[in-house]
N, C-alpha and C positions, 0 to 999 in steps of 0.2 A: 134327346138331339139323332136326328136320321142321320145316315150311311150318307147319304147327299151334302148333308151340313157338312161332316166331317169331310167329307171331301174337298168340301169348297176353305176351310180349315187348313187345311192339308195344303193346298194351293198359296190359299194366300202367305202362309210359312214359307213353302218355297219361295215366292216373289218376295218376300222381304229380307230371305235370305241372299239371294242375288243382289238387291239393292244393294246390300250392308256388304258383300265381297265386289261389288264396285266401285263404291262407297270407300272402303278398306284400298284398293286399287290403285284409286286417285291421288288419296294420300301418300301411298307408295311412289307412286310415282316420280310426287312431287318432292318428297323426301331425300328419293335417289335423285335428281337435279339439283334436289341446293346441297347435298353431300360433293356431285362431280363439281359443279362451282368452286366448291372450298377446298377440293382437290386440285382444281385446276390454280388458284391463288395460290394454293401453299407452295404448289411446283415450280412457279413463277419465281416465286419468293427465295425458294430452296436453290434455283437456279441460280440467280442473282449473287445468292451468298457465298454459293461453289464457284463462283467466277474470284468472287473477291478474295477469297480462302485463297485459292487457286495463285494469285496476282501477292498476296503476303508470303505465301511460301517460296514462289518464284525469288522474290525480294531477299525474304532471309537465305535463300541459298546461294543467294547473289553476296550478299553480307557472310554468308559463311565462307564463301570463297576468299572474299578479301581478307578477313582475318587472320585464314589459312595463311597466304601471302605475304601478308604483315609478318608471324611468328615465324618466318622459314630461317630467320637469321637466328634464333632462339632455341632452333630443333636438335641443333649440337649440344647445348650446354644443357639443356634440360633431359637430354638420353643420358649423359653424362652425370647429370644429378640423381638421375633413379637409380645409377649402379651400385652395386652393395658397398661394396667400397668407399664410395663418394657418401653416401650415407652415413658409414659409421665413420670419416673423416668427419664432418659436420655435427652426429652425436659428441664425438668425443671434444669436440670445439665450444660444444654447447655445453660441457660435463664441465672442463675447465673454465668458461666463462661464468659457470653459476658456483663454482665452488672460488672465486678470484671475488667475488662482491660478498 
């Protein structure tokens, strides 16, 4: 094989390499477009779920506020029941009740 033939082989290898790189770039671009499209779809879904979650959270906060208003009359009773003397008194009653049985 002569030097000229080796030169042509090198040129054809160069052309083949460029063609393969162009094809690979095209596949990469298509893959990137598909990923971008899926990303947009997921982002839309996520934003709709975020809106729904925020609405549920607002509804939960409103319900908690209503519950707090409903429990206001019992707040003093609960504070008294948490006092150590009240707890001791209730335990004493429980011991007497279990001993009487």
